[in-house]
C-alpha positions as CSV (number, residue, x, y, z in Angstrom):
1,M,-5.3,11.2,-2.6
2,K,-3.6,10.7,-5.9
3,N,-1.0,8.3,-4.6
4,L,-3.5,6.2,-2.7
5,Q,-5.8,6.0,-5.7
6,E,-3.0,4.9,-7.9
7,Y,-1.9,2.3,-5.3
8,L,-5.4,1.0,-5.1
9,A,-5.8,0.9,-8.9
10,Q,-2.6,-1.2,-9.1
11,K,-3.7,-3.4,-6.3
12,N,-7.1,-4.0,-7.8
13,S,-5.5,-4.8,-11.2
14,W,-3.5,-7.5,-9.5
15,N,-6.5,-8.7,-7.6
16,S,-8.5,-9.1,-10.8
17,L,-5.7,-11.2,-12.3
18,V,-5.8,-13.7,-9.4
19,G,-9.6,-13.7,-9.0
20,M,-9.8,-11.7,-5.8
21,P,-12.4,-9.0,-5.3
22,A,-11.6,-5.3,-5.8
23,L,-10.9,-3.2,-2.8
24,D,-12.9,0.0,-2.1
25,L,-11.9,3.0,-0.1
26,N,-15.5,3.4,1.0
27,S,-15.4,0.2,3.0
28,A,-13.9,0.1,6.4
29,K,-13.0,-3.5,6.0
30,D,-11.2,-2.8,2.7
31,R,-9.4,0.2,4.2
32,K,-8.0,-2.1,6.8
33,A,-6.9,-4.6,4.1
34,I,-5.3,-1.7,2.2
35,A,-3.4,-0.6,5.3
36,Q,-2.2,-4.2,5.9
37,G,-1.0,-4.4,2.2
38,I,0.9,-1.1,2.6
39,D,2.3,-2.3,5.9
40,S,3.4,-5.5,4.3
41,E,5.1,-3.7,1.4
42,L,7.0,-1.6,3.9
43,S,8.7,-4.5,5.5
44,P,12.5,-4.4,4.7
45,E,12.5,-7.6,2.6
46,N,9.5,-6.5,0.5
47,L,10.7,-2.9,0.3
48,H,14.0,-3.9,-1.2
49,C,12.6,-6.8,-3.2
50,D,15.0,-9.2,-1.4
51,G,18.0,-7.1,-2.6
52,E,16.9,-7.2,-6.2
53,I,16.5,-3.4,-6.5
54,S,18.9,-0.5,-5.9
55,Q,18.9,1.6,-2.8
56,A,17.5,4.5,-4.9
57,Q,14.6,2.4,-6.2
58,A,13.8,1.2,-2.6
59,M,13.8,4.8,-1.3
60,K,11.5,5.9,-4.1
61,K,9.2,3.0,-3.2
62,L,9.4,3.9,0.5
63,R,8.4,7.5,-0.2
64,R,5.4,6.4,-2.4
65,L,4.2,4.0,0.3
66,H,4.6,6.6,3.0
67,K,2.4,9.0,1.0
68,C,-0.2,6.3,0.5
69,A,-0.2,5.5,4.2
70,A,-0.5,9.1,5.2
71,Q,-3.4,9.6,2.8
72,L,-5.2,6.5,4.0
73,K,-4.6,7.6,7.6
74,Q,-6.1,11.0,6.8
75,L,-9.1,9.3,5.2
76,D,-9.5,6.8,8.1
77,P,-7.6,7.6,11.4
78,T,-8.6,4.2,12.8
79,V,-6.3,2.2,10.5
80,K,-3.1,0.9,12.0
81,F,0.3,0.7,10.5
82,Y,3.3,-1.0,12.1
83,E,6.1,-0.4,9.6
84,Y,5.0,3.2,8.8
C-alpha cells in the first residue's frame, strides 16, 4: 500500500493547492476518483509528459502507476481501469 499512499499524499497536496477536497481511501467515491486519476496519468501523452521526459523516466512512472493501480484494485476490486 506504500505506493498508493504516496500517490494519494501527492494528489492531496496538489488538491489543497487548487482548493479541491482531499481524497480518502475509505470512500468508495474517492477510490473511483483515484482510479480515474491513475487511468488518466497512464494515457500515453500524460505518461510521457508530451515527449518532455526520457523513455527511462516514462517507464519508471509507468511501473509506479501500475503498482498504485494494483494496490487500489486489491483494496477495491470494483474500481475500473482502462489504461492499466
